[in-house]
C-alpha positions as CSV (number, residue, x, y, z in Angstrom):
1,M,-140.0,-3.0,-173.3
2,H,-136.5,-2.8,-172.0
3,M,-137.7,-3.2,-168.4
4,R,-139.7,-6.4,-169.3
5,T,-136.6,-8.0,-170.7
6,I,-134.6,-7.2,-167.5
7,I,-137.3,-8.6,-165.3
8,C,-137.6,-11.8,-167.4
9,F,-133.8,-12.2,-167.3
10,L,-133.7,-11.8,-163.5
11,L,-136.5,-14.3,-163.0
12,A,-134.7,-16.8,-165.2
13,V,-131.4,-16.4,-163.4
14,S,-133.1,-16.7,-160.0
15,G,-134.8,-19.9,-161.1
16,I,-131.5,-21.4,-162.1
17,A,-129.9,-20.5,-158.8
18,A,-132.9,-22.1,-157.0
19,Q,-132.1,-25.5,-158.6
20,T,-130.3,-27.6,-155.9
21,D,-128.9,-31.1,-155.7
22,P,-131.5,-33.9,-155.8
23,G,-133.2,-34.2,-152.4
24,N,-133.1,-38.0,-152.0
25,R,-130.1,-40.4,-151.8
26,L,-130.2,-44.2,-152.0
27,T,-126.8,-45.8,-151.2
28,F,-125.5,-49.4,-151.4
29,S,-122.4,-50.2,-149.3
30,G,-119.9,-53.0,-149.4
31,A,-117.9,-52.9,-146.1
32,W,-115.3,-54.3,-143.9
33,S,-115.9,-54.0,-140.1
34,T,-113.6,-54.6,-137.2
35,Q,-114.2,-54.6,-133.4
36,V,-112.3,-51.9,-131.5
37,G,-111.7,-51.6,-127.8
38,G,-112.7,-54.5,-125.6
39,Y,-110.5,-56.7,-123.5
40,A,-106.8,-56.9,-124.3
41,Y,-106.7,-60.7,-124.0
42,A,-109.7,-61.3,-126.3
43,P,-109.1,-61.5,-130.0
44,K,-110.8,-58.7,-132.1
45,E,-113.5,-59.8,-134.5
46,D,-113.7,-58.6,-138.0
47,A,-116.1,-59.3,-140.9
48,A,-117.2,-58.3,-144.4
49,G,-120.7,-56.9,-144.7
50,F,-123.0,-54.7,-146.7
51,G,-125.5,-52.0,-146.1
52,L,-128.3,-49.9,-147.6
53,S,-129.1,-46.3,-146.5
54,Y,-131.5,-43.6,-147.5
55,G,-131.0,-39.8,-147.0
56,H,-133.4,-36.9,-147.5
57,R,-132.1,-33.3,-147.7
58,I,-134.2,-31.3,-145.2
59,L,-132.1,-28.2,-145.9
60,R,-129.5,-27.5,-148.6
61,F,-126.6,-28.7,-146.5
62,V,-128.4,-30.9,-144.0
63,E,-129.6,-34.5,-144.6
64,A,-131.7,-36.8,-142.5
65,E,-130.5,-40.4,-143.0
66,A,-131.3,-43.9,-141.9
67,G,-129.9,-47.3,-142.9
68,L,-129.2,-50.9,-142.2
69,F,-125.6,-52.3,-142.1
70,T,-124.3,-55.8,-141.3
71,A,-121.2,-57.7,-140.3
72,L,-121.5,-61.3,-141.5
73,D,-120.0,-64.1,-139.4
74,P,-117.5,-62.0,-137.4
75,T,-116.6,-64.8,-134.9
76,A,-115.9,-67.5,-137.5
77,N,-115.1,-70.8,-135.7
78,V,-115.1,-71.3,-132.0
79,C,-113.0,-74.3,-130.8
80,T,-113.6,-76.2,-127.5
81,K,-112.4,-79.6,-126.3
82,F,-115.3,-81.1,-128.2
83,G,-114.2,-79.6,-131.6
84,C,-114.7,-76.5,-133.6
85,Q,-118.0,-75.1,-134.7
86,D,-119.1,-72.1,-136.7
87,L,-121.4,-69.7,-134.8
88,D,-123.1,-68.4,-137.9
89,D,-123.5,-65.0,-136.2
90,R,-124.4,-61.6,-137.5
91,Y,-124.4,-58.0,-136.4
92,Y,-127.1,-55.7,-137.6
93,W,-126.9,-51.9,-137.1
94,V,-129.7,-49.5,-137.8
95,P,-128.3,-45.9,-137.6
96,F,-130.6,-42.9,-137.9
97,G,-129.4,-39.3,-137.7
98,V,-128.3,-36.2,-139.5
99,R,-125.5,-35.6,-142.0
100,F,-124.0,-32.2,-142.7
101,I,-122.8,-31.7,-146.3
102,A,-120.2,-29.3,-147.5
103,P,-120.7,-27.4,-150.8
104,T,-119.3,-29.4,-153.7
105,Y,-115.8,-28.8,-154.7
106,L,-115.1,-28.4,-158.4
107,G,-118.8,-29.4,-158.9
108,R,-118.0,-33.1,-158.4
109,I,-116.4,-33.7,-155.0
110,E,-118.4,-33.6,-151.7
111,L,-117.4,-34.0,-148.1
112,S,-120.0,-34.9,-145.4
113,G,-120.1,-35.9,-141.8
114,G,-122.6,-36.6,-139.1
115,G,-124.1,-38.9,-136.5
116,G,-127.1,-39.9,-134.4
117,G,-128.8,-42.8,-132.7
118,L,-128.2,-46.5,-133.3
119,Y,-130.1,-49.8,-132.7
120,E,-127.9,-52.9,-132.7
121,K,-128.9,-56.6,-132.9
122,Y,-126.5,-59.5,-132.6
123,T,-127.8,-62.9,-133.7
124,V,-126.3,-66.4,-133.2
125,G,-127.5,-69.1,-135.7
126,N,-125.7,-72.0,-133.9
127,S,-126.8,-71.7,-130.3
128,S,-125.2,-75.0,-129.3
129,V,-121.8,-73.2,-128.8
130,C,-121.2,-72.2,-125.2
131,C,-121.1,-68.7,-124.0
132,Y,-122.3,-66.9,-127.1
133,A,-125.8,-65.4,-126.8
134,A,-127.8,-63.0,-129.0
135,H,-128.3,-59.5,-127.7
136,D,-129.5,-56.1,-128.8
137,G,-129.1,-52.5,-127.5
138,W,-129.0,-48.9,-128.3
139,G,-126.2,-46.4,-128.8
140,G,-124.9,-44.0,-131.3
141,Y,-122.9,-43.7,-134.5
142,F,-120.6,-41.3,-136.3
143,V,-120.0,-41.1,-140.1
144,G,-117.8,-39.2,-142.5
145,S,-117.6,-39.4,-146.3
146,V,-115.8,-38.3,-149.4
147,S,-118.0,-38.6,-152.5
148,V,-117.2,-38.1,-156.2
149,A,-119.9,-37.6,-158.8
150,L,-119.7,-40.1,-161.7
151,D,-121.8,-38.2,-164.2
152,R,-122.5,-34.6,-165.2
153,S,-126.1,-34.6,-163.8
154,R,-124.7,-35.7,-160.4
155,R,-127.1,-38.6,-160.0
156,F,-124.5,-41.4,-159.5
157,W,-121.8,-41.0,-156.9
158,L,-118.9,-43.2,-155.6
159,S,-117.9,-42.8,-151.9
160,G,-115.4,-43.9,-149.3
161,T,-117.1,-43.9,-145.9
162,P,-115.8,-44.7,-142.4
163,R,-118.4,-45.3,-139.6
164,W,-118.1,-45.9,-135.9
165,F,-120.9,-47.9,-134.2
166,L,-121.1,-47.6,-130.4
167,A,-123.8,-49.7,-128.7
168,N,-124.5,-50.9,-125.2
169,G,-126.5,-54.1,-125.2
170,T,-127.5,-56.6,-122.5
171,Y,-124.2,-57.8,-121.1
172,A,-122.3,-56.3,-124.1
173,R,-120.4,-53.2,-124.9
174,D,-119.9,-53.2,-128.6
175,R,-117.5,-50.8,-130.4
176,W,-117.1,-51.3,-134.2
177,F,-115.3,-49.4,-136.9
178,Q,-116.5,-49.9,-140.5
179,I,-114.9,-48.7,-143.8
180,A,-117.2,-48.9,-146.8
181,G,-117.1,-48.4,-150.5
182,E,-120.4,-47.0,-151.6
183,V,-122.4,-46.4,-154.8
184,S,-125.2,-43.8,-154.5
185,Y,-128.1,-42.8,-156.7
186,R,-129.6,-39.3,-156.1
187,F,-133.1,-38.3,-157.2
188,R,-135.8,-35.8,-156.6
């Protein structure tokens, strides 16, 4: 009888230890992006944007992730001798890669970092402006994040996340830095 109680206790404790964080993450981002590098004489572009990403834990501290992020109207107005026009341009970034997640600190704070591949698409809505053309290309990205759980069940998280997008398109070498405030929902 005593041995049955011990075995039941050990099974219950091992079941509790097997419970891990939810395996899926859905994140909405509000971001500010700025161009880095480039030519010294050319003004740097910057823009507000947003994003959506999904992550799935493939191991306890390793997550596969993919997303879509934007920079909305980074060029603003372009002025020529014929007047000023808005380009109505957009950058779209589709990163896909791996994120490494540190064990939670104090049960509520989490650090992560990673990177992977990137597809970039630049679109121009007003093609009548000289010298600006749509392009796309491939490259890579790097990400880091500090997240804080907002509830005891650790389903809702608030994060600060910097990202670096590096892409080489047709006749373009794009380097962008993005800082985002993010809200995540984690589920099984």
